[in-house]
N, CA and C atoms as a LAMMPS dump frame, in Angstrom:
ITEM: TIMESTEP
0
ITEM: NUMBER OF ATOMS
309
ITEM: BOX BOUNDS ff ff ff
-5.0000000000000000e+02 5.0000000000000000e+02
-5.0000000000000000e+02 5.0000000000000000e+02
-5.0000000000000000e+02 5.0000000000000000e+02
ITEM: ATOMS id mol type element x y z
1 1 1 N 0.489 -1.391 -0.008
2 1 2 C 0.008 -0.061 -0.278
3 1 3 C 0.986 1.562 0.103
4 2 1 N 0.39 2.532 -0.731
5 2 2 C 1.526 3.55 -1.834
6 2 3 C 0.938 4.49 -0.73
7 3 1 N 1.023 5.532 0.046
8 3 2 C -0.239 6.448 0.606
9 3 3 C 1.123 7.882 0.843
10 4 1 N 0.842 8.633 -0.008
11 4 2 C 1.754 9.816 -0.717
12 4 3 C 0.291 11.127 -0.354
13 5 1 N 1.305 11.273 0.011
14 5 2 C 0.71 13.408 0.111
15 5 3 C 1.493 14.196 -0.76
16 6 1 N 0.717 14.268 -2.112
17 6 2 C 1.536 15.741 -2.964
18 6 3 C 0.991 16.445 -2.62
19 7 1 N 2.124 18.043 -2.231
20 7 2 C 2.769 19.2 -2.439
21 7 3 C 3.338 20.433 -2.824
22 8 1 N 2.879 21.427 -2.251
23 8 2 C 4.675 22.517 -3.023
24 8 3 C 4.724 23.065 -1.784
25 9 1 N 5.813 22.836 -2.219
26 9 2 C 6.336 23.759 -0.241
27 9 3 C 5.962 24.921 0.063
28 10 1 N 5.359 25.79 -0.44
29 10 2 C 4.925 26.605 -0.127
30 10 3 C 3.818 27.336 0.11
31 11 1 N 3.076 26.27 -0.008
32 11 2 C 1.855 25.723 0.939
33 11 3 C 1.313 25.494 2.034
34 12 1 N 0.617 26.693 2.867
35 12 2 C 0.764 26.482 4.137
36 12 3 C -0.251 25.407 4.963
37 13 1 N -0.842 24.099 4.477
38 13 2 C -1.501 23.78 4.616
39 13 3 C -0.933 21.708 5.177
40 14 1 N 0.172 22.021 3.614
41 14 2 C 0.882 20.514 3.492
42 14 3 C 0.375 19.631 5.442
43 15 1 N 1.444 20.106 5.867
44 15 2 C 2.34 19.654 6.802
45 15 3 C 1.396 19.419 7.903
46 16 1 N -0.028 20.326 8.224
47 16 2 C -1.069 19.439 8.938
48 16 3 C -1.724 18.424 8.338
49 17 1 N -1.892 18.597 6.71
50 17 2 C -2.554 17.774 5.754
51 17 3 C -1.855 16.224 6.409
52 18 1 N -1.082 16.382 6.069
53 18 2 C 0.306 14.641 6.555
54 18 3 C 0.094 14.598 7.82
55 19 1 N 0.338 15.132 9.044
56 19 2 C -0.476 15.301 10.319
57 19 3 C -1.584 14.589 10.575
58 20 1 N -2.651 14.699 9.591
59 20 2 C -4.189 14.987 9.424
60 20 3 C -4.08 13.515 9.458
61 21 1 N -3.103 13.388 7.982
62 21 2 C -3.209 11.771 7.318
63 21 3 C -2.637 10.591 7.949
64 22 1 N -1.802 10.989 9.453
65 22 2 C -1.135 9.655 9.551
66 22 3 C -1.89 9.604 11.042
67 23 1 N -2.754 9.995 11.462
68 23 2 C -4.075 10.214 12.56
69 23 3 C -5.155 9.412 12.13
70 24 1 N -5.629 9.683 10.742
71 24 2 C -6.362 9.185 10.211
72 24 3 C -6.333 7.588 10.159
73 25 1 N -4.941 7.411 9.438
74 25 2 C -4.353 5.773 9.088
75 25 3 C -4.81 4.856 10.862
76 26 1 N -4.134 5.505 11.268
77 26 2 C -4.265 5.045 11.968
78 26 3 C -5.869 5.601 13.406
79 27 1 N -6.624 5.865 12.542
80 27 2 C -7.325 5.054 12.96
81 27 3 C -8.726 4.667 12.845
82 28 1 N -8.106 4.828 11.306
83 28 2 C -8.792 2.973 10.244
84 28 3 C -8.007 1.891 10.016
85 29 1 N -7.368 1.718 10.669
86 29 2 C -6.839 0.863 11.331
87 29 3 C -5.499 0.387 10.089
88 30 1 N -4.307 1.411 9.867
89 30 2 C -3.565 1.518 9.029
90 30 3 C -2.243 2.175 9.62
91 31 1 N -2.467 1.786 10.597
92 31 2 C -1.326 2.776 11.554
93 31 3 C 0.129 1.807 10.533
94 32 1 N 0.25 1.124 10.447
95 32 2 C 1.272 0.201 9.893
96 32 3 C 1.632 1.817 8.517
97 33 1 N 0.704 1.814 7.796
98 33 2 C 1.536 2.219 6.637
99 33 3 C 2.318 3.101 6.435
100 34 1 N 2.845 3.763 5.932
101 34 2 C 3.845 4.653 5.426
102 34 3 C 3.527 6.72 4.984
103 35 1 N 3.854 7.768 5.601
104 35 2 C 3.778 8.436 4.203
105 35 3 C 4.765 8.787 3.684
106 36 1 N 4.172 8.987 2.409
107 36 2 C 5.312 9.305 1.587
108 36 3 C 5.379 10.762 0.948
109 37 1 N 6.154 11.758 1.381
110 37 2 C 5.31 13.209 1.06
111 37 3 C 6.464 13.514 -0.533
112 38 1 N 5.669 13.679 -1.401
113 38 2 C 6.429 14.082 -3.017
114 38 3 C 5.863 15.524 -3.109
115 39 1 N 7.488 15.897 -3.15
116 39 2 C 7.037 16.786 -4.213
117 39 3 C 7.085 17.742 -4.919
118 40 1 N 6.145 19.054 -5.31
119 40 2 C 5.65 19.234 -6.381
120 40 3 C 7.035 20.34 -6.794
121 41 1 N 7.77 20.093 -7.537
122 41 2 C 8.205 21.262 -7.34
123 41 3 C 8.624 22.495 -8.619
124 42 1 N 8.148 22.222 -9.25
125 42 2 C 8.169 23.492 -10.774
126 42 3 C 6.301 23.485 -11.273
127 43 1 N 6.139 24.549 -11.391
128 43 2 C 4.834 24.657 -12.426
129 43 3 C 4.593 24.015 -13.526
130 44 1 N 5.96 22.848 -14.847
131 44 2 C 5.77 22.363 -15.227
132 44 3 C 5.419 20.86 -15.006
133 45 1 N 5.773 20.956 -13.852
134 45 2 C 5.252 19.435 -13.119
135 45 3 C 3.994 18.49 -12.675
136 46 1 N 3.914 20.477 -12.376
137 46 2 C 1.912 20.451 -11.695
138 46 3 C 1.418 20.015 -13.572
139 47 1 N 1.701 20.798 -14.396
140 47 2 C 1.09 20.361 -15.814
141 47 3 C 1.423 18.859 -16.245
142 48 1 N 2.304 18.835 -15.663
143 48 2 C 2.445 17.846 -16.61
144 48 3 C 2.089 16.499 -15.482
145 49 1 N 1.714 16.401 -14.107
146 49 2 C 1.907 14.981 -13.767
147 49 3 C -1.04 15.883 -12.976
148 50 1 N -0.828 16.612 -13.867
149 50 2 C -1.925 16.692 -13.551
150 50 3 C -2.319 17.203 -12.046
151 51 1 N -1.453 17.964 -11.44
152 51 2 C -1.652 17.54 -9.631
153 51 3 C -2.599 18.76 -9.826
154 52 1 N -3.736 18.108 -8.547
155 52 2 C -4.96 19.033 -8.519
156 52 3 C -4.864 19.745 -6.922
157 53 1 N -3.245 20.456 -6.495
158 53 2 C -3.282 21.556 -5.972
159 53 3 C -2.271 20.435 -4.32
160 54 1 N -2.721 21.445 -3.798
161 54 2 C -1.393 20.702 -2.636
162 54 3 C -2.156 21.366 -1.212
163 55 1 N -2.712 20.296 0.127
164 55 2 C -2.363 18.96 -0.786
165 55 3 C -3.484 18.612 -1.39
166 56 1 N -2.425 16.822 -2.394
167 56 2 C -3.883 15.836 -2.213
168 56 3 C -3.396 14.927 -2.314
169 57 1 N -4.048 13.818 -1.217
170 57 2 C -3.765 12.46 -0.567
171 57 3 C -3.672 11.144 -1.773
172 58 1 N -3.797 10.672 -2
173 58 2 C -3.305 9.358 -2.378
174 58 3 C -3.055 8.212 -1.736
175 59 1 N -3.649 7.444 -2.541
176 59 2 C -4.154 5.371 -1.676
177 59 3 C -3.378 4.79 -3.053
178 60 1 N -2.17 4.269 -3.507
179 60 2 C -1.803 3.341 -4.24
180 60 3 C -2.603 4.2 -5.431
181 61 1 N -1.418 6.004 -4.816
182 61 2 C -2.28 5.86 -6.555
183 61 3 C -3.459 6.798 -7.198
184 62 1 N -3.908 6.492 -6.391
185 62 2 C -6.112 6.977 -6.523
186 62 3 C -5.718 8.582 -5.599
187 63 1 N -6.432 9.443 -5.551
188 63 2 C -7.006 10.543 -4.556
189 63 3 C -8.144 10.22 -4.368
190 64 1 N -7.779 10.632 -3.215
191 64 2 C -8.589 9.858 -1.803
192 64 3 C -9.876 10.382 -1.905
193 65 1 N -9.725 11.989 -2.755
194 65 2 C -11.318 12.274 -2.915
195 65 3 C -11.519 12.898 -4.306
196 66 1 N -12.778 12.675 -4.581
197 66 2 C -13.317 12.517 -6.038
198 66 3 C -11.967 14.621 -6.012
199 67 1 N -11.308 13.571 -6.722
200 67 2 C -10.082 15.398 -6.981
201 67 3 C -10.783 16.91 -8.44
202 68 1 N -10.733 17.818 -8.121
203 68 2 C -11.217 18.953 -9.122
204 68 3 C -9.895 18.723 -9.711
205 69 1 N -10.874 19.628 -11.307
206 69 2 C -9.589 19.276 -12.791
207 69 3 C -8.736 19.66 -12.029
208 70 1 N -7.136 19.526 -12.319
209 70 2 C -5.81 20.377 -12.743
210 70 3 C -6.306 22.168 -12.033
211 71 1 N -4.762 22.331 -11.697
212 71 2 C -4.586 23.587 -11.069
213 71 3 C -4.437 24.074 -12.292
214 72 1 N -3.283 23.55 -13.288
215 72 2 C -2.37 23.574 -14.073
216 72 3 C -1.422 24.342 -13.493
217 73 1 N -0.708 24.199 -11.876
218 73 2 C 0.182 25.022 -11.803
219 73 3 C -0.428 24.608 -10.441
220 74 1 N 0.596 25.104 -9.694
221 74 2 C 1.421 24.869 -7.971
222 74 3 C -0.375 25.944 -7.226
223 75 1 N -0.363 25.435 -7.052
224 75 2 C -1.931 25.694 -5.849
225 75 3 C -2.079 25.178 -4.654
226 76 1 N -3.11 25.715 -3.382
227 76 2 C -3.399 25.347 -2.094
228 76 3 C -4.262 24.352 -2.922
229 77 1 N -5.445 23.444 -2.654
230 77 2 C -6.431 22.598 -2.94
231 77 3 C -7.226 22.313 -1.373
232 78 1 N -8.436 22.694 -1.728
233 78 2 C -9.504 22.993 -1.385
234 78 3 C -10.4 21.84 -0.857
235 79 1 N -10.908 21.89 0.4
236 79 2 C -11.562 20.515 0.215
237 79 3 C -12.687 21.065 0.662
238 80 1 N -14.542 19.661 1.387
239 80 2 C -15.574 20.696 1.894
240 80 3 C -14.961 19.817 3.453
241 81 1 N -15.516 20.998 4.079
242 81 2 C -15.233 20.166 4.933
243 81 3 C -17.113 19.804 5.901
244 82 1 N -17.125 19.431 7.413
245 82 2 C -17.825 19.576 8.597
246 82 3 C -18.286 21.116 8.262
247 83 1 N -17.16 21.724 8.661
248 83 2 C -17.252 23.794 9.574
249 83 3 C -17.263 24.001 7.482
250 84 1 N -17.089 23.634 6.474
251 84 2 C -16.705 24.389 5.595
252 84 3 C -16.168 24.243 4.525
253 85 1 N -15.569 25.484 4.118
254 85 2 C -14.512 24.529 2.987
255 85 3 C -13.23 25.751 3.903
256 86 1 N -12.292 24.294 3.526
257 86 2 C -10.79 24.38 4.814
258 86 3 C -9.639 23.674 3.933
259 87 1 N -8.395 24.544 3.927
260 87 2 C -7.733 23.495 3.348
261 87 3 C -7.159 22.384 3.579
262 88 1 N -7.406 21.882 4.334
263 88 2 C -7.368 20.356 4.31
264 88 3 C -8.607 19.891 4.994
265 89 1 N -7.963 18.749 4.478
266 89 2 C -9.741 17.647 5.18
267 89 3 C -9.579 17.337 7.179
268 90 1 N -10.979 17.276 7.146
269 90 2 C -10.819 16.594 8.803
270 90 3 C -9.928 15.241 8.414
271 91 1 N -10.13 15.035 9.673
272 91 2 C -9.575 13.514 10.333
273 91 3 C -10.06 12.762 9.732
274 92 1 N -11.643 12.958 10.872
275 92 2 C -12.966 11.819 10.123
276 92 3 C -13.189 11.923 9.036
277 93 1 N -12.775 12.67 7.941
278 93 2 C -13.409 12.653 6.506
279 93 3 C -11.964 11.824 5.423
280 94 1 N -10.805 12.176 6.147
281 94 2 C -10.547 11.074 6.271
282 94 3 C -9.329 9.586 5.706
283 95 1 N -10.682 9.923 7.536
284 95 2 C -10.595 8.379 8.089
285 95 3 C -11.818 7.9 7.129
286 96 1 N -13.175 8.188 6.508
287 96 2 C -13.923 7.566 5.794
288 96 3 C -13.434 7.287 4.891
289 97 1 N -13.069 8.094 4.002
290 97 2 C -12.261 8.603 2.55
291 97 3 C -11.113 7.047 2.254
292 98 1 N -9.993 6.819 3.318
293 98 2 C -9.283 5.819 3.187
294 98 3 C -9.897 4.27 3.926
295 99 1 N -10.831 4.37 4.993
296 99 2 C -12.404 3.157 4.537
297 99 3 C -12.235 2.758 3.747
298 100 1 N -13.414 4.324 2.31
299 100 2 C -13.847 3.677 0.909
300 100 3 C -12.663 3.706 -0.121
301 101 1 N -11.779 3.736 -0.276
302 101 2 C -10.541 3.189 -0.626
303 101 3 C -9.869 1.704 -0.223
304 102 1 N -9.87 1.809 0.437
305 102 2 C -8.392 0.405 1.056
306 102 3 C -9.294 -0.33 1.126
307 103 1 N -8.522 -1.123 0.842
308 103 2 C -8.587 -2.736 0.404
309 103 3 C -7.991 -4.321 1.555
């Protein structure tokens, strides 16, 4: 199982996102999974991979959330949470997404 957080350095949300993902993995019974941080270094890289914004969470290469269209560059991603739009999903939302994707 490969769990990734795709991010760009200037995004203020990716570190919090990685921390929440680790918590969610534990709650989902997947605490053994290693979280790989994958930097997206340039606009060209973002375009070539179809970057959906920072942070993006993937499990075995599949976005945990319905991805928005590619940003076409380095941009922060926005998630719907129980309290409104935010730069990082809630831990409970990550648990639900992981539970829906993990086999």
